[in-house]
C-alpha positions in Angstrom: 38.5 28.2 -25.1 38.0 25.0 -27.0 34.6 23.2 -27.1 32.6 20.6 -29.0 30.0 22.6 -30.9 27.0 21.1 -32.8 25.5 23.1 -35.6 22.8 20.5 -36.1 22.1 16.8 -35.7 25.3 14.7 -36.2 27.2 17.8 -37.3 29.8 18.9 -34.8 33.4 20.3 -34.6 35.9 21.1 -31.9 36.5 24.8 -32.3 37.6 28.0 -30.4 34.7 29.8 -28.8 34.7 32.7 -26.3 35.5 31.7 -22.7 32.3 32.4 -20.8 32.3 34.9 -18.0 30.1 34.3 -15.0 27.3 36.8 -14.6 25.6 37.8 -11.3 24.9 34.6 -9.2 26.9 32.4 -11.5 30.1 30.3 -11.1 32.6 29.4 -13.8 34.1 26.0 -13.7 37.3 24.8 -15.3 36.3 21.4 -16.5 38.4 18.4 -15.3 36.4 15.7 -17.0 32.9 15.2 -18.2 31.1 11.8 -18.5 29.6 10.6 -21.8 26.2 8.8 -21.5 23.5 7.4 -23.6 21.6 10.7 -23.5 24.6 12.2 -25.5 23.9 9.7 -28.3 20.3 10.9 -28.4 21.5 14.5 -28.4 23.9 13.6 -31.3 20.9 12.7 -33.3 19.1 15.9 -32.5 16.8 14.5 -29.8 16.2 15.1 -26.1 15.8 18.9 -26.0 18.8 19.6 -28.3 19.0 23.3 -29.1 21.6 24.6 -31.6 24.3 25.7 -31.6 24.8 23.2 -28.8 27.8 22.4 -26.6 26.9 19.0 -25.1 28.1 17.5 -21.8 26.0 17.3 -18.7 28.0 15.1 -16.3 30.6 17.8 -15.3 33.2 17.8 -12.6 35.7 20.6 -12.4 37.4 23.3 -10.4 35.8 26.7 -9.7 37.9 29.4 -11.3 35.7 32.5 -11.3 32.7 33.9 -9.4 30.0 36.3 -10.6 28.7 39.2 -8.5 26.8 38.1 -5.5 28.8 34.9 -5.0 31.4 35.8 -2.3 33.5 32.6 -2.5 33.5 31.8 1.2 29.9 31.7 2.1 28.5 31.7 -1.4 25.1 30.6 -2.5 26.2 27.1 -3.1 29.0 27.2 -0.4 31.8 26.9 -3.0 35.0 28.9 -3.4 37.6 29.4 -6.1 39.8 26.4 -6.4 37.2 24.0 -5.1 36.4 20.7 -6.8 32.7 20.7 -7.8 30.0 18.8 -9.7 27.4 20.7 -11.7 23.7 19.8 -11.6 22.7 20.5 -15.2 18.9 20.8 -14.6 16.9 23.8 -13.6 13.2 24.7 -13.6 11.5 28.0 -14.3 9.9 28.3 -10.8 6.6 29.8 -12.1 4.8 27.2 -14.2 1.9 25.1 -12.7 4.2 22.2 -12.0 6.9 24.3 -10.3 4.2 26.0 -8.2 2.9 22.5 -7.2 6.4 21.5 -6.0 7.0 19.2 -9.0 9.9 21.1 -10.6 11.1 18.1 -12.7 7.9 18.3 -14.7 8.5 22.0 -15.5 7.2 23.3 -18.8 10.4 25.2 -19.4 13.1 22.9 -18.0 16.6 23.9 -18.9 19.6 21.5 -19.2 23.3 22.4 -19.3 24.6 20.3 -22.1 21.3 20.2 -24.1 19.7 23.6 -24.4 22.4 25.5 -22.5 26.2 25.2 -23.1 27.7 22.1 -21.5 30.8 20.5 -20.3 32.5 19.1 -23.4 34.5 22.3 -23.2 37.4 23.8 -21.2 35.0 25.9 -19.1 31.3 26.0 -18.3 29.2 28.5 -16.3 26.3 27.6 -14.1 24.1 29.3 -11.4 25.9 28.9 -8.1 22.9 27.0 -6.7 23.6 24.3 -9.2 27.2 23.8 -8.2 28.1 21.4 -5.4 31.3 20.7 -3.6 32.8 17.3 -4.2 36.1 18.1 -2.4 37.7 14.9 -1.1 36.2 12.6 -3.7 38.3 11.0 -6.4 37.5 12.7 -9.8 36.5 9.3 -11.2 33.8 9.1 -8.5 32.8 12.8 -8.7 32.2 12.5 -12.5 29.4 10.1 -11.7 27.5 12.5 -9.4 24.9 13.3 -12.1 24.1 9.7 -12.9 24.0 8.8 -9.2 21.6 11.7 -8.6 19.3 10.3 -11.4 19.5 6.9 -9.7 18.6 8.6 -6.3 15.6 10.2 -7.9 14.5 6.8 -9.4 14.7 5.2 -5.9 12.4 8.0 -4.6 10.0 7.4 -7.5 10.1 3.6 -6.9 9.8 3.8 -3.1 10.8 0.1 -2.7 9.0 -1.8 0.0 11.4 -3.2 2.7 12.1 -6.8 2.0 11.2 -6.5 -1.7 13.1 -8.1 -4.6 14.4 -6.0 -7.5 15.7 -6.7 -11.0 17.6 -4.1 -12.9 18.0 -4.8 -16.6 21.2 -3.2 -17.9 24.6 -3.1 -16.3 25.8 0.2 -17.6 27.0 2.8 -15.0 23.5 4.0 -14.3 22.1 0.5 -13.9 24.9 -0.4 -11.5 24.5 2.8 -9.5 20.7 2.3 -9.3 21.2 -1.3 -8.2 23.4 -0.2 -5.3 20.9 2.4 -4.1 18.0 0.0 -4.3 19.9 -2.5 -2.2 20.4 0.2 0.4 16.8 1.4 0.3 14.8 -1.5 1.4 15.2 -4.2 -1.3 16.3 -7.5 0.3 17.8 -8.8 -3.0 18.8 -7.0 -6.2 19.6 -8.8 -9.4 21.3 -7.1 -12.4 20.8 -8.7 -15.8 22.8 -7.7 -18.9 24.5 -9.3 -21.9 28.1 -8.2 -21.1 30.0 -10.4 -18.6 32.6 -7.9 -17.5 30.0 -5.3 -16.6 28.2 -8.0 -14.5 31.5 -8.8 -12.8 31.9 -5.1 -11.9 28.4 -5.0 -10.5 29.2 -8.0 -8.3 32.4 -6.4 -7.1 30.4 -3.3 -6.2 28.0 -5.2 -4.0 25.1 -6.4 -6.2 23.5 -9.5 -4.8 23.1 -11.5 -8.0 23.6 -11.2 -11.7 22.3 -12.9 -14.9 24.1 -13.0 -18.3 21.4 -12.3 -20.8 21.4 -13.7 -24.4 19.4 -10.8 -25.8 19.0 -12.8 -29.0 16.5 -15.0 -27.1 14.6 -12.6 -24.8 11.8 -15.1 -24.3 14.4 -17.5 -22.9 15.9 -14.8 -20.7 12.5 -14.0 -19.3 11.9 -17.7 -18.4 15.3 -18.0 -16.9 14.9 -14.9 -14.8 11.5 -16.0 -13.6 12.9 -19.3 -12.5 15.6 -17.4 -10.6 12.9 -15.3 -8.9 11.2 -18.4 -7.6 8.7 -18.4 -10.4 6.6 -15.4 -9.5 8.8 -12.5 -10.7 10.3 -9.5 -9.0 8.6 -6.8 -6.9 10.5 -4.1 -8.8 11.7 -4.5 -12.4 13.6 -1.6 -14.0 14.7 -1.1 -17.6 18.0 0.8 -17.5 18.9 0.1 -21.1 16.6 2.5 -23.1 16.0 -0.3 -25.6 12.3 -0.7 -26.3 12.6 -4.4 -27.1 14.1 -4.9 -23.6 11.5 -2.6 -21.9 8.8 -4.8 -23.3 9.8 -7.6 -20.9 9.3 -5.4 -17.8 5.7 -6.4 -17.2 6.1 -10.2 -17.7 9.0 -10.1 -15.2 7.1 -8.1 -12.6 5.5 -10.0 -9.7 1.8 -9.5 -9.1 1.3 -6.3 -7.1 4.8 -5.1 -8.2 6.2 -2.1 -10.1 7.6 -1.9 -13.6 9.8 1.1 -14.1 10.8 2.8 -17.4 14.2 4.4 -16.5 16.4 4.1 -19.6 16.2 6.8 -22.2 14.3 5.6 -25.3 13.5 7.5 -28.5 10.2 9.4 -28.5 8.7 7.3 -31.3 9.5 3.9 -29.5 6.5 1.8 -28.5 6.1 -1.3 -26.3 3.2 -3.7 -26.1 1.6 -4.1 -22.7 -1.5 -6.2 -21.9 -3.9 -3.9 -20.0 -5.7 -7.0 -18.7 -2.4 -8.3 -17.2 -1.8 -4.9 -15.5 -5.4 -4.8 -14.3 -5.6 -8.4 -13.1 -2.3 -8.5 -11.3 -2.6 -4.9 -9.9 0.7 -3.8 -11.4 2.1 -0.3 -11.1 3.9 1.2 -14.1 6.2 4.2 -13.3 8.6 6.4 -15.2 11.7 8.1 -13.8 13.2 11.0 -15.7 16.5 12.5 -14.8 16.6 14.6 -11.6 16.5 18.1 -10.4 17.1 18.1 -6.6 19.0 14.9 -5.9 22.6 16.1 -6.0 22.9 16.4 -2.2 21.6 12.8 -1.7 23.9 11.5 -4.4 27.0 13.1 -3.0 26.2 11.9 0.5 25.8 8.4 -0.8 29.2 8.5 -2.5 30.9 10.1 0.5 29.5 7.4 2.8 30.4 4.5 0.5 26.8 3.5 0.1 27.4 4.0 -3.6 30.8 2.8 -4.9 32.3 3.6 -8.3 35.6 1.7 -8.3 36.5 0.6 -11.9 33.5 2.1 -13.7 35.5 4.6 -15.7 37.3 2.6 -18.4 37.9 5.0 -21.3 39.2 8.6 -21.6 39.3 10.8 -24.6 40.4 14.3 -25.3 38.2 16.9 -26.8 39.6 16.3 -30.3 38.6 12.7 -30.0 35.0 13.4 -29.0 33.7 11.4 -32.0 35.7 8.4 -30.9 34.2 8.8 -27.4 30.7 8.6 -28.9 31.7 5.6 -30.9 33.2 3.8 -27.9 30.0 4.3 -26.0 27.9 3.1 -28.9 29.8 0.0 -30.0 32.9 -0.8 -27.9 31.9 -3.8 -25.7 35.0 -3.1 -23.5 33.7 0.3 -22.5 31.9 0.9 -19.3 32.0 4.6 -18.3 33.5 6.9 -21.0 34.8 10.4 -20.0 36.1 13.3 -22.0 39.1 15.2 -20.5 39.4 18.7 -22.1 
């Protein structure tokens, strides 16, 4: 089969590799399409658990085409059969470390990720444990390919635990920001605002049910902060989330958070990034600072939200590339202001 293979940071090629065979308890999936996200840009640079040789791609939707021993295909471990459209949860925990034994598997000392330290979905086939494969039959593939980012957003809502009647501000209108905004709106927040510097993304957020939007300057973040505070009524927002992963943007979380509120680091930054926070401000205004990292058990909730229409994805996919154009897909994600969700179709 053909796959994108990295030998090291920024060094990749599309090459022929052996088609994987599912071992006991595994499922093989013929990839239909795989989403490209900001994490893939970090992996491209050798960050975020990258292990070489690496086949990236963690937002996988495809069709089951082979089953390993112990997966019977009718009442299998994950309830999937050959020919079924599925999404693959990339993340798994060891089950034995102190965090796993405490029931906090996402903090696992030995977390594995399909598409980072295990072969991923920028390939014609991928294998995964059956327990990490979920049926998305009946969903459009352009919705199903957003299962993983929707599950990350579902986990973030669990972390945030918004108070009913609260206000929320999501900074960033990429796919994950728009998905998170929808879930916050359906989980107790009375009004959700999305702020971003790209007008067409804000228009898409409005079309998908977000209450309010704000077009940021980003060249004048101080001005953006003042404008957003005015829009909040002057006191800020009960929940403020950075969904950009840009440290300079994350630095405005605390100033925009209402006293007693919660600031959330959600976008993927680089490990060496730093932001300045006034401990006195956090202390005096009794602020809560939280982080939300990926997900490990939120696929059922994400799929249910998409099936019910609580999460809508219409129009989010804007760009498609073949495997041979994987480099162009990364560049579109990095710098094409007309790109929203980018997918690779093997």
